[in-house]
C-alpha positions in Angstrom: -25.3 -5.8 -1.6 -23.8 -5.8 -5.3 -20.4 -4.0 -6.0 -18.6 -3.6 -9.0 -15.4 -1.5 -10.1 -12.4 -1.4 -11.8 -9.1 0.0 -10.6 -5.5 0.8 -12.6 -2.7 0.0 -10.4 1.4 0.9 -11.2 2.6 -2.4 -11.6 3.0 -5.0 -13.0 0.2 -8.2 -13.3 3.0 -10.2 -11.6 3.7 -7.7 -8.7 -0.2 -7.1 -8.3 -0.8 -10.8 -8.3 1.8 -11.5 -6.0 0.0 -8.7 -3.7 -3.1 -10.1 -3.3 -1.9 -13.1 -2.1 0.4 -11.6 1.0 -1.3 -11.6 3.8 0.9 -8.9 5.0 -0.2 -6.3 2.4 -3.8 -7.4 2.4 -3.7 -6.6 6.1 -2.4 -2.9 5.5 -5.3 -2.5 3.1 -8.2 -3.6 4.6 -9.7 -1.2 6.4 -9.9 -2.2 10.4 -7.7 -5.1 10.1 -6.2 -6.4 13.3 -4.8 -9.9 12.3 -4.7 -12.0 8.9 -3.0 -15.6 9.0 -2.7 -18.3 6.5 -4.0 -20.9 8.1 -3.6 -23.5 4.7 -2.4 -22.9 1.4 -5.7 -21.1 0.0 -7.1 -20.3 3.4 -6.8 -17.2 6.0 -8.5 -16.0 8.9 -9.2 -12.6 9.7 -10.0 -10.2 12.4 -11.7 -6.5 11.4 -13.0 -4.1 13.8 -15.2 -1.9 12.0 -18.3 1.4 12.8 -21.2 1.2 10.1 -23.5 3.9 11.1 -23.9 3.5 14.6 -22.9 -0.5 14.6 -19.3 -1.2 15.8 -18.2 -5.0 15.5 -15.2 -7.1 15.8 -16.0 -9.7 13.2 -14.3 -12.9 13.3 -13.8 -14.9 10.1 -12.2 -17.7 7.4 -11.1 -16.1 4.1 -10.8 -18.7 1.3 -9.1 -18.4 -2.2 -11.1 -20.4 -4.8 -11.1 -20.8 -9.1 -6.9 -19.8 -9.0 -5.9 -19.1 -12.2 -2.4 -17.3 -11.8 -1.5 -14.8 -12.5 -5.1 -13.5 -14.0 -8.0 -14.3 -11.7 -9.8 -15.5 -8.9 -12.4 -16.1 -6.1 -12.3 -14.6 -3.0 -14.8 -15.9 -0.7 -15.3 -15.0 3.4 -17.8 -14.5 6.5 -17.6 -12.9 9.4 -19.1 -13.2 12.6 -19.4 -10.4 14.5 -21.2 -11.4 17.8 -24.3 -9.1 18.2 -23.7 -7.2 15.8 -24.7 -9.8 12.7 -22.8 -11.3 10.4 -21.1 -10.2 6.8 -20.5 -12.9 4.3 -20.0 -13.2 0.4 -17.3 -13.2 -2.3 -15.7 -11.0 -5.4 -14.7 -12.7 -8.7 -10.8 -10.4 -9.3 -9.3 -10.6 -12.9 -5.8 -8.8 -13.6 -5.1 -7.4 -17.7 -1.8 -6.0 -17.8 -2.2 -2.4 -20.0 1.3 -1.4 -20.7 3.4 -1.0 -17.5 0.2 -0.9 -15.5 -2.7 -3.7 -14.4 -6.0 -3.1 -14.4 -8.1 -5.0 -11.5 -11.6 -5.7 -11.6 -13.9 -7.5 -9.1 -17.6 -8.1 -9.0 -18.8 -8.6 -5.2 -22.0 -10.4 -4.3 -22.3 -9.4 -0.5 -25.0 -10.8 2.9 -25.1 -8.7 5.8 -27.6 -10.1 9.1 -28.1 -9.2 12.6 -28.7 -5.8 13.4 -26.2 -4.6 11.0 -28.7 -5.7 8.5 -31.7 -3.7 10.2 -29.4 -0.7 9.3 -31.0 -0.4 5.7 -29.4 -0.9 2.0 -28.2 2.8 1.7 -26.2 3.0 4.6 -24.3 -0.8 4.0 -24.0 -0.1 0.7 -22.5 3.5 0.8 -20.2 2.1 3.8 -19.4 -1.0 1.3 -18.2 1.1 -1.4 -16.4 3.8 0.7 -14.5 0.5 2.7 -13.6 -0.7 -1.1 -12.2 2.8 -2.1 -9.7 2.6 1.1 -8.9 -0.8 0.1 -8.3 0.1 -3.5 -6.4 3.1 -3.0 -4.3 1.8 -0.2 -3.8 -1.4 -2.2 -2.8 1.0 -5.7 -0.3 3.3 -3.3 1.4 0.1 -1.6 1.7 -1.9 -4.7 2.3 0.8 -7.0 5.2 2.3 -5.0 4.0 5.7 -4.0 3.2 4.2 -0.5 6.4 1.6 0.0 
């Protein structure tokens, strides 16, 4: 599964960068996130509860930040195991560009799923992924842009 997109956030690039590296803000934005904790300089553990079609799963996994070019870009990679539901793993290249008083965040996501989740079909997986990404960026934009603070 691949997905690209762009979000305009009403905040400075430095503020958006700080938020992208703040586990508390990310936890509020990630749909179904139960916990997100720093375990090292560029590493976090996460627990996320999701329902995709008929399959509900609790994913536990690790997230790593790589290729860090503060405050311009990084690559975020992760892998989560959902028990009998299967697994999800992938990464996203995230870049920030200033545009006046706003910041344009672009992302390029590549992900794979396996187990029961993979049996649901790519159309359901893709539509659910786009919906979850939309929810994340809507929440992120509201929190960082000051609308939901």
